[in-house]
Structures are given as C-alpha cells and as structure tokens.
N, C-alpha and C positions, 0 to 999 in steps of 0.2 A: 262391869262393864253397863252401863246404862244402856235403855231402849234407843235413845236417841243416839249415841255413840254407836250401837251396833247396827242402825241403819244408815247413819252416815259413814265419814271419814273416807280416808284416800282409799282407792282401787289397791293398793298395794299393801292393804290392811285386811282385804277383806276374807285372807285365808285363816283368820283367829277366831278362836271362839267367842262366842257373846256369852258364855259362863266363866265366871271365876273359877279357878282351881279349888278354891274354898267351896264354893256350890258343888261343884263337882263330887267332891268329898263328902258333901251334905248328901247328896243325891244317893251316893254307894250307900252310906250308913243307913239311911231311910228304907232302901230295898232290901238290907239286911234284917232291919227291924220287923219288916213287914213278912220276911221269910221268917224269921224266929216266932211271931205271932202266930202263923200257921202251924209251922211245927208244933208249936205247944196245944194248939187247939184243935189238932186233928183233921187238917185238909191237905189233901193232895196235890203239888204242884203239878201242874201238866202244861203241854207244848201243843198249839192247833195251829195247821195254816195260815199265812200271813196272805197267801196268792189264792183265793177262792173261785169255784164255777158261779156260785149264785149270790148276788148281791141281797141287799135289805130293798125293801118297797117303800118304806115309810118316806112319804114327800118331801120331808124337814131334811134329809139326808141325802149327800151325794157323792157317790163311791169313784175312787178313782181308777182307770181303767187299765189293762195289761195286756199287751197282745205277745202270742208264743209261737215260736216255729214250732213246736212240737204239737200244738192242738189249732184248730182251727177254731174263730169265734174269737169273743172277747172272754177275759179274766178278770177279776176284780182284786183290789188290795181291801182287806176285809174293813168295816168300820167300826165292828168289836168282835170277839170271839163267841159272841152270846150264843150262834146256830150252831158252832161246832162243838161248844162244851156241853149244849144240851143233848146231842149226841152221845156223848160220852156218860153222862148221868143216866140216859135211856138205857145204856150198853151194861149199868150196874158199876160206874166209878166210886158212888157214894161222894163225899165231900169235898170238891176240888177247887183251886184257885189258879189263877195264871197272871202274869204280867208281861203285858207284850206291847209291841208298837201297834198302832192302829193308825187308819188315813180317813181321813173325810175332806172333799176336796170343797173349796171355797170357804174356808176357814180359815181365817188370819185376822189378828189383832192382839190388842195387849193379855186375853185370854185364850188365845185361840194360835194352834199352829197345825197344819194339815197333815202333819206327821206326829205323834204324841202318846203319851206312855199311860196304858188303863193298867188298874188291876180289877180283876172281875172275880167274883168267886160265887160259888152256889152252896147252900145248906140243905140237905135234905131232911124234910120231916118239919121244917121250922116254918114259924108263922113270919109276918113281915115286924112284930113289933119284937121279937127276938131278936131279927136280922139288926134293925137299925141301933138295938142295944150293943152288938158287936164293932158295929160301924162308929159307933160313939165310943167305945174303948180304945178301938185301933185307932182313930185319929188323937186321942189323949197320950196315947203312947209315941204316936209320932213328932205331935206338937209342944206337950207337954203343957206348960203353963198359958201358953197363947191359946187354948181351947178356952178358956174363960170359965163362965158357971156352968151349972149342969143345964144340960140337953133341954131343950123347948120343943114340944111337940103339937102342931098346928094344922087344922085341915087346910087345904087348898083353899076352898070356899072361904073358910073364915080370913086367911092372909089377903085374898081379893077383897072382902068386905072392909077390914080393917084398912090396907094400904089405896084401895081405889074408890070404894065404895057403891062396889058392885055385887051382885048375887050372881055369883058365875053358873049357877045350877036353874035357875028360875028367871032372871032377867033374858028377853028376848033379844035378837041381835040389833034390833034397832037401839033398845037401850042400852048395850054395851056401845054400840057406835057413838050416840050422844056423849055418852059418859067419857070416852075418850078423848071427844073433841073438845069438852069441857075443861079436861087435863090439860089441854094443849098440844096433842098430836096433829100430826099433819091431816091435813083434810082428803088429799087424793091418797095417801098411804090409808088411812083409815076406811076410804072408799073400795081399796085393792084388797082388803083382808076379810077371809071367811071367819064364822064365828072362833075356831080353836087359834087362827091364824093372829087374831085381836085379842084373846085371851094370853095366847104368847108374847105379844107387845107390851098389854098391860103386867104381865109378871116380869117381863125381863127387864123392861124400862124403870117400872115405878115400884113394884112391889120387892121382887127378889134383891135389888141392893140396899133394902133397910134390915133384910133379916140376918139372923145370926150374929148381930152386933156386940151381944154380951156372952155369948156360946153357941154351940152346935145349934142351929133350926133344922129339924125335920119337918117337912110340908108332906103332909099326907092324904090320901083319897081325893084323888085326880078325877076329872071328869072321866066317864065310861068312854067318851069320842076322843081321848087321849091315854086311853089303857095300855096300847102298844101288845106287849105280850105278857100283859099282868091280867090275873083273874078279877072280874066283877065281884065286888063285894055282896055275897049272899044277903047282909042283911039291908042292903041300899044297893039295887043295880044301877042306880045312874051315877055310881063312883067304883074307880078300880082301885085295889090294892096295891098301890103304887107309892113310891114315895122318892123325894129330893132332901138332899143334905145341904144345908148353908152355913158358911161361916164368915164372917165379916163380910156378908153382902156375894160371897162369890159362890155360886154350886159349883159343889163337891163331888157329889152320889147322884145315882139314879137306880134305884132299887124297886124290885116287882115280888110278889108273891105270885109264883111262875103260873101262866095259864097252862093246863095239862091236855086240852081238849082238842085234837086235830082238827075236826070238823069246824070249831069256832077259831082255830088259827090260820085256816084256810080263809074262810070268809073274810078275816079283817085282811087278809094278804090281798086278797083279788078286792074289796074295797081301796085300799091303798094304791091298786094299780089302775082303776077307774079315776081316782082324784089326781094321779099323775099324768094322765090323758089329759084330762078337762084342764092341767094347768102348762100342758105343752112340754112333758118332762117323759121322757124315756120308760115306759113300766116295765122293769126287768121280770125275767120269768121265776117263776116261785122256786123257793129251795124244797124240791122235793124229797130231797133226804134227811133235813129237819123235819116234815111231815110224816114222813116213815117214823122218824124216833117216836113222835109223839103218839103215831098210833100203833107202836109197838108198846109205848108205856113209858111216860114221863113220871117217876116216882113225883108224889107231893113235894116240894121245895118253894124257897125264895133264894133270889139273887140279886146283887147289886155288881154295879160299876163306878170303880172311884176315880175320878182324872188325877192321877199320881202328880203330873207335873203343877198341878195348883197347889196341891199339899203342899208341894216342894216350894212353891213361891212363898207361902204365908210363915213355913218354919223357915226361910231365909229372909224374909221380910221385904221380898221381890214386888216390883209393881208392874212389871212386864215378862210374859213367858220367855221371850228371848233370855234373860237374865238367868235361866235356871237350864237352858239348854245348850248342849254343846256347838250345835251348829243349826240355827233354823232355818226356814224355808228359803230365806234369803243368800243363804252361805250354803245348802246344803250340796 
C-alpha cells in the first residue's frame, strides 16, 4: 500500500494495516537475521523499560509523557535505550544489544513515525573504526546487493565542504548564515537558527541526501558541540568520536565512542538544560542513575543505534515509512 493510500481512503478501511503481508514477512526475516548476527558474534540480547523516570535533555529530542496512578509526577516513553543499557554495561553485562520500540514526539513524515523500532548495541573495548566495520557487515547481511560498493568514510567537515562549501570548524556564524542564504534557504529561518541548528539544516537538506549513493557512507568526527554522549577526539578536541551512517541519502545509524566521564557528562546535560530554557522548552531533570553508573565505572566501549524501519524501507524498496509499519501513527 502506498503512503497516499495509507493517508487517504474511506473511514471504513482505516482499520487495515499499511504494510503488505509480504513486507511484514520481510520485517520478521530481517529481525531474525539481526538476532542470528549477534548470536554468532557474542552479544547478549537485553530488554530495558520503555517507560522511564528520567528522559533525555537533548534540545533536539522531545519525549512523550505518561501519567501513572501508581506514581506522582510524569513518566516518559524512552527516546532510546541508551541510558539503561549503559547502566547494564557499568554493572558488568559485557557486549549487549536490544531491539525495541522507541518514541519521539513531533516526528512524522516519509522517514519518521513517533513510534519506531531501534536496534542498539554496545561493544566493550572497541573503538569507533571497529564498530563502523560491524555496522557495514550487518547492513550487507540485511540488504545484500542493495548495499552497493565498498563503504566510504568521510569526516563531517569534509562532507560539508564538498556539499555546501563551508568550513564547519572554522567559519564563523555570519559566514555560515551567508552561505545558507546563498544556497537558497529562507532568510527568516536562517536568522532563527543557532550555529548547530544551521549546520543541521545544511546537513539535513543539502548534504545528507547526496551521501551513500554508491554504497554506505560513514560520516565521522562531528563538531564537539554535537558530541552528545561521545568522547572528544584526544588528537583534535574540536571534534567528537561520533559517526552517522548513510545509504541512498538516508541516515540509518548514529554511533559514539562513549563518554565514560561522569563529571563531563553532567556538564553536558546541564548545558542542554540551559539551552532548553533559552528556547522555552521544559528542562527535564537529569538521569542521576545514569550519572551514578558512569561514576561507578563505564568500561571503554562504543555503541550505535540503527533505525531498523529505515533499513527495512531500503530492503523493501519502500518510499514511505508507513509502507513497512503495520499501523503507523494515523492508524495506531
């Protein structure tokens, strides 16, 4: 069923799934392939709560709230399993992975549904390069010939230089804004954007859609201001040990060589809270259990989250995420 058919049609047909049976079978097959990969490569499948007491502080992510009779105050549907999985790592779990539904408010479109399936895994003692190679291996297992040629590895700064003509590390805010205007972006939108928002705009609208057209493209070494939960590069603290993976212009994965310093992570969370206040957004409380786990000792590790539904879209040749979901938001 097409995205147009899923959005339209009579009210009497609204009970039906938007994915065909063949695509539901493909979903089950690929989930089985993922579990077979990790069974063969020594990672433990785990489950953590979807409904949590503390949520992300990242200003770009918006959590869905849940009210409970059993608890006073607000609970949240998790935006990823990262915080809980790091608590398991700190407790000595070793290599782990999880396939789970995650929830993000305000996300809807051809590549977005507010509830979606995320594959997340962590490798103890691995660096970013080794993890990227495993991502490439798994994508090739799931997508076969659709993965195309050998993977390309390019830095974030180089991709923006090629695709947008800017130096993401050296150009000042005025130069970035001027370049965005020259590329045809709306002037009012450009004026509203802070530096990282402007970089995200250029990456998302101009650079990202051109990446991974012949094979997987791994975009590495994001600016330190976009480190999130990643370590900074000891060789160049202007950048973080973070990557994203693209194929056919679609972002599929986001990975970190993980930050293990509880004090540094707390400072980043507090900076997020300040930024959220400046933008008129609710600043959620910090996840003190995660911070306690980091203080106890998170082993050196790297982790990645892969948008499974997007991988399934590529495997199925689908153009809209609704085509690979049984019941997207409009029919949930």
